[in-house]
FIVEX-394667 format. One record per residue (C-alpha): x, y, z; residue number from 1. Coordinates in nm, 2 decimals. Example, Ala and Ser with C-alpha at 12.3 -4.5 7.8 and 13.67 -1.06 7.14 Angstrom:
[[1.23 -0.45 0.78] 1]
[[1.37 -0.11 0.71] 2]
// end
This chain:
[[15.20 23.78 10.43] 1]
[[15.43 24.07 10.33] 2]
[[15.80 24.05 10.41] 3]
[[16.00 24.36 10.37] 4]
[[16.32 24.52 10.50] 5]
[[16.29 24.75 10.79] 6]
[[16.39 25.11 10.75] 7]
[[16.61 25.14 11.06] 8]
[[16.63 25.52 11.03] 9]
[[16.25 25.55 11.06] 10]
[[16.20 25.59 11.44] 11]
[[15.84 25.46 11.44] 12]
[[15.91 25.16 11.22] 13]
[[16.22 25.07 11.42] 14]
[[16.04 25.10 11.75] 15]
[[15.77 24.87 11.63] 16]
[[16.03 24.62 11.52] 17]
[[16.20 24.64 11.86] 18]
[[15.86 24.59 12.04] 19]
[[15.77 24.29 11.83] 20]
[[16.10 24.11 11.86] 21]
[[16.14 24.18 12.23] 22]
[[15.79 24.04 12.30] 23]
[[15.88 23.73 12.10] 24]
[[16.22 23.69 12.28] 25]
[[16.06 23.73 12.63] 26]
[[15.77 23.50 12.57] 27]
[[15.78 23.20 12.81] 28]
[[16.15 23.29 12.88] 29]
[[16.17 23.40 13.25] 30]
[[16.55 23.46 13.22] 31]
[[16.54 23.68 12.91] 32]
[[16.76 23.98 12.93] 33]
[[16.64 24.27 12.72] 34]
[[16.82 24.53 12.51] 35]
[[16.70 24.89 12.53] 36]
[[16.55 25.06 12.23] 37]
[[16.85 25.29 12.22] 38]
[[17.09 25.00 12.20] 39]
[[16.89 24.85 11.92] 40]
[[16.89 25.17 11.73] 41]
[[17.27 25.20 11.74] 42]
[[17.32 24.83 11.67] 43]
[[17.12 24.86 11.34] 44]
[[17.21 25.21 11.24] 45]
[[17.58 25.22 11.31] 46]
[[17.71 24.93 11.11] 47]
[[18.01 24.73 11.23] 48]
[[18.29 24.70 10.97] 49]
[[18.32 24.33 11.05] 50]
[[17.96 24.23 10.98] 51]
[[17.65 24.37 10.80] 52]
[[17.33 24.38 11.00] 53]
[[16.98 24.36 10.84] 54]
[[16.63 24.38 10.99] 55]
[[16.33 24.24 10.81] 56]
[[15.97 24.23 10.92] 57]
[[15.65 24.03 10.85] 58]
[[15.33 24.22 10.80] 59]
[[14.98 24.09 10.81] 60]
[[14.72 24.33 10.66] 61]
[[14.96 24.61 10.73] 62]
[[15.04 24.52 11.09] 63]
[[15.40 24.42 11.18] 64]
[[15.37 24.07 11.34] 65]
[[15.72 23.93 11.32] 66]
[[16.08 24.03 11.29] 67]
[[16.41 23.89 11.16] 68]
[[16.76 24.01 11.23] 69]
[[17.05 23.89 11.02] 70]
[[17.42 23.94 11.06] 71]
[[17.66 23.86 10.77] 72]
[[18.03 23.83 10.86] 73]
[[18.24 24.03 10.62] 74]
[[18.60 23.93 10.71] 75]
[[18.58 23.56 10.80] 76]
[[18.34 23.27 10.82] 77]
[[18.20 23.40 10.49] 78]
[[17.99 23.09 10.44] 79]
[[17.77 23.18 10.74] 80]
[[17.50 23.41 10.86] 81]
[[17.38 23.47 11.22] 82]
[[17.01 23.51 11.26] 83]
[[16.73 23.58 11.52] 84]
[[16.37 23.53 11.43] 85]
[[16.06 23.61 11.64] 86]
[[15.69 23.63 11.61] 87]
[[15.46 23.85 11.82] 88]
[[15.29 23.60 12.07] 89]
[[14.95 23.74 11.97] 90]
[[15.01 23.63 11.61] 91]
[[15.16 23.29 11.64] 92]
[[15.03 22.99 11.46] 93]
[[14.95 23.18 11.14] 94]
[[15.25 23.09 10.93] 95]
[[15.45 23.41 11.01] 96]
[[15.75 23.22 11.14] 97]
[[15.77 23.00 10.83] 98]
[[15.74 23.30 10.60] 99]
[[16.04 23.46 10.78] 100]
[[16.24 23.13 10.75] 101]
[[16.17 23.15 10.37] 102]
[[16.32 23.50 10.37] 103]
[[16.63 23.37 10.55] 104]
[[16.68 23.11 10.28] 105]
[[16.63 23.37 10.01] 106]
[[16.89 23.61 10.16] 107]
[[17.14 23.33 10.22] 108]
[[17.11 23.22 9.86] 109]
[[17.15 23.59 9.74] 110]
[[17.46 23.63 9.95] 111]
[[17.62 23.29 9.87] 112]
[[17.60 23.17 10.23] 113]
[[17.54 22.81 10.31] 114]
[[17.49 22.80 10.69] 115]
[[17.25 23.00 10.91] 116]
[[17.33 22.99 11.28] 117]
[[17.06 23.07 11.52] 118]
[[16.95 22.98 11.88] 119]
[[16.64 22.90 12.06] 120]
[[16.55 22.85 12.43] 121]
[[16.33 22.60 12.60] 122]
[[16.32 22.40 12.93] 123]
[[16.57 22.12 12.96] 124]
[[16.30 21.86 13.03] 125]
[[16.12 21.95 12.71] 126]
[[16.42 21.97 12.49] 127]
[[16.32 21.68 12.26] 128]
[[15.97 21.79 12.18] 129]
[[15.93 22.15 12.26] 130]
[[15.73 22.35 11.99] 131]
[[16.03 22.58 11.92] 132]
[[16.24 22.28 11.83] 133]
[[15.97 22.11 11.63] 134]
[[15.92 22.44 11.44] 135]
[[16.29 22.46 11.36] 136]
[[16.32 22.10 11.25] 137]
[[16.00 22.13 11.04] 138]
[[16.17 22.42 10.86] 139]
[[16.49 22.24 10.78] 140]
[[16.71 22.34 11.08] 141]
[[16.90 22.09 11.28] 142]
[[17.03 22.10 11.64] 143]
[[17.41 22.16 11.63] 144]
[[17.48 22.19 12.00] 145]
[[17.29 22.21 12.33] 146]
[[17.38 22.48 12.57] 147]
[[17.26 22.55 12.92] 148]
[[17.17 22.89 13.06] 149]
[[17.36 22.97 13.38] 150]
[[17.27 23.25 13.62] 151]
[[17.50 23.38 13.89] 152]
[[17.31 23.58 14.16] 153]
[[17.48 23.89 14.28] 154]
[[17.64 24.01 14.50] 155]
[[17.88 23.73 14.54] 156]
[[18.04 23.65 14.88] 157]
[[18.37 23.85 14.89] 158]
[[18.52 23.59 15.11] 159]
[[18.45 23.32 14.86] 160]
[[18.61 23.52 14.58] 161]
[[18.92 23.58 14.80] 162]
[[18.94 23.21 14.88] 163]
[[18.92 23.11 14.51] 164]
[[19.18 23.37 14.42] 165]
[[19.42 23.26 14.69] 166]
[[19.39 22.89 14.59] 167]
[[19.47 22.97 14.23] 168]
[[19.75 23.22 14.29] 169]
[[20.04 22.97 14.35] 170]
[[19.97 22.81 14.00] 171]
[[20.03 23.13 13.80] 172]
[[20.32 23.32 13.96] 173]
[[20.48 23.37 13.62] 174]
[[20.18 23.58 13.50] 175]
[[20.03 23.92 13.58] 176]
[[19.66 23.95 13.63] 177]
[[19.53 24.30 13.54] 178]
[[19.18 24.45 13.50] 179]
[[19.05 24.73 13.29] 180]
[[18.72 24.92 13.23] 181]
[[18.63 24.97 12.86] 182]
[[18.97 25.04 12.71] 183]
[[19.28 24.82 12.71] 184]
[[19.64 24.96 12.70] 185]
[[19.77 24.99 12.34] 186]
[[20.05 24.74 12.41] 187]
[[19.80 24.47 12.49] 188]
[[19.55 24.52 12.21] 189]
[[19.73 24.31 11.94] 190]
[[19.78 24.00 12.16] 191]
[[19.42 24.03 12.31] 192]
[[19.28 24.03 11.95] 193]
[[19.49 23.73 11.85] 194]
[[19.36 23.54 12.15] 195]
[[19.00 23.64 12.12] 196]
[[18.99 23.56 11.75] 197]
[[19.04 23.19 11.86] 198]
[[18.73 23.18 12.08] 199]
[[18.51 23.03 11.80] 200]
[[18.77 22.78 11.72] 201]
[[18.85 22.65 12.07] 202]
[[18.50 22.67 12.22] 203]
[[18.26 22.38 12.17] 204]
[[18.04 22.45 11.87] 205]
[[17.89 22.10 11.80] 206]
[[17.83 22.03 11.43] 207]
[[17.92 22.38 11.31] 208]
[[18.29 22.45 11.25] 209]
[[18.41 22.81 11.27] 210]
[[18.73 22.96 11.15] 211]
[[18.93 23.21 11.35] 212]
[[18.79 23.57 11.34] 213]
[[18.98 23.86 11.20] 214]
[[18.95 24.13 11.47] 215]
[[19.23 24.38 11.47] 216]
[[19.32 24.65 11.73] 217]
[[19.17 24.92 11.50] 218]
[[18.84 24.73 11.46] 219]
[[18.83 24.65 11.83] 220]
[[18.86 25.02 11.91] 221]
[[18.56 25.09 11.68] 222]
[[18.36 24.82 11.85] 223]
[[18.43 24.95 12.20] 224]
[[18.34 25.30 12.09] 225]
[[18.01 25.17 11.97] 226]
[[17.95 25.00 12.30] 227]
[[18.02 25.32 12.49] 228]
[[17.78 25.50 12.27] 229]
[[17.52 25.24 12.35] 230]
[[17.58 25.31 12.72] 231]
[[17.74 24.97 12.79] 232]
[[18.04 24.92 13.01] 233]
[[18.30 24.65 12.94] 234]
[[18.50 24.50 13.23] 235]
[[18.80 24.30 13.11] 236]
[[19.05 24.11 13.31] 237]
[[19.36 23.95 13.14] 238]
[[19.65 23.73 13.23] 239]
[[19.99 23.86 13.08] 240]
[[20.29 23.63 13.04] 241]
[[20.65 23.73 13.08] 242]
[[20.68 23.86 12.72] 243]
[[20.39 24.10 12.77] 244]
[[20.13 23.91 12.57] 245]
[[19.77 23.85 12.68] 246]
[[19.73 23.47 12.72] 247]
[[19.39 23.46 12.90] 248]
[[19.10 23.70 12.91] 249]
[[18.74 23.74 13.02] 250]
[[18.49 24.01 12.94] 251]
[[18.18 24.12 13.13] 252]
[[17.94 24.36 12.96] 253]
[[17.71 24.59 13.16] 254]
[[17.41 24.71 12.96] 255]
[[17.29 25.06 13.05] 256]
[[17.08 25.12 13.36] 257]
[[16.81 25.04 13.46] 258]
[[16.90 24.69 13.35] 259]
[[17.00 24.47 13.65] 260]
[[17.19 24.23 13.44] 261]
[[17.55 24.16 13.35] 262]
[[17.64 23.96 13.04] 263]
[[17.93 23.72 13.05] 264]
[[18.10 23.74 12.70] 265]
[[18.42 23.57 12.60] 266]
[[18.65 23.38 12.83] 267]
[[18.95 23.20 12.69] 268]
[[19.29 23.07 12.80] 269]
[[19.56 23.03 12.53] 270]
[[19.60 22.66 12.46] 271]
[[19.98 22.68 12.54] 272]
[[19.91 22.84 12.88] 273]
[[19.64 22.61 13.02] 274]
[[19.69 22.43 13.35] 275]
[[19.78 22.73 13.56] 276]
[[19.43 22.82 13.68] 277]
[[19.44 23.13 13.47] 278]
[[19.07 23.09 13.39] 279]
[[18.99 23.10 13.75] 280]
[[19.22 23.39 13.82] 281]
[[19.07 23.62 13.55] 282]
[[18.71 23.52 13.63] 283]
[[18.75 23.59 14.00] 284]
[[18.93 23.92 13.94] 285]
[[18.67 24.04 13.70] 286]
[[18.39 23.96 13.95] 287]
[[18.57 24.15 14.21] 288]
[[18.60 24.44 13.97] 289]
[[18.23 24.41 13.90] 290]
[[18.15 24.44 14.27] 291]
[[18.34 24.76 14.29] 292]
[[18.23 24.91 13.96] 293]
[[17.86 24.83 13.97] 294]
[[17.74 24.69 14.31] 295]
[[17.37 24.73 14.22] 296]
[[17.37 24.46 13.95] 297]
[[17.17 24.15 14.05] 298]
[[17.28 23.87 13.82] 299]
[[17.53 23.75 13.56] 300]
[[17.40 23.56 13.26] 301]
[[17.60 23.32 13.05] 302]
[[17.57 22.99 12.86] 303]
[[17.80 22.70 12.81] 304]
[[17.79 22.37 12.62] 305]
// end
């Protein structure tokens, strides 16, 4: 087995890496939501200043049979690395996955990282003994937290959204609810970043502790510019308090057509402003914005503990 880093600027090599990893991700996962090849190219070629991405591949007699993506945070959580590992379904059971795990351990040691965070997906009723979990545990990984995949079919009933909005409204009369496509007004960027940096701290993460992230308005603008270049659209709804600060937010990401999907990304209410149904308010308003901005989408995908 030969493990080597992928030349992400070689179109043919990167396309093969994309095909192998997508086949692995989609295998036996009926709710898998794919990236496009163009999104993958930009993700790996245009590096984010907050993290360094690497792509590695496993070769068997010159044929790429597995892929490994690693993301090393550069500004916070410097003890960690995020990873995604997959083996082409036609080449499973030959030690490819274990060889890639060995590469993960090597890279973590070289970078001085002590924790690799990854995810898998399997049916709830097989969660104790599914082969994916057995493989992970056999290679030294432990389950930190269980999450459930939730799918919201679209379109939603507009009357239901209006009812939910109306029921929540009396509880947050001291706040403004505003929605935006892609960009946020300059005056909201600082407080939005402060709040979103707390997501990893406040969200359930099981046995893994995260520190606050270090996103700044300048870095956020770079990230949104990259998303636009990928063809993605970001729908954001925020709650703003009387001082003009963002105290709740939710983000929906629309991958480029022809994808039918919408990805629910972060949602958070500042701990000092909970109890006013701001979470309901921003979620409902963002779904209403989605119905107007892209009525052809068919589902929203998210996970929660």
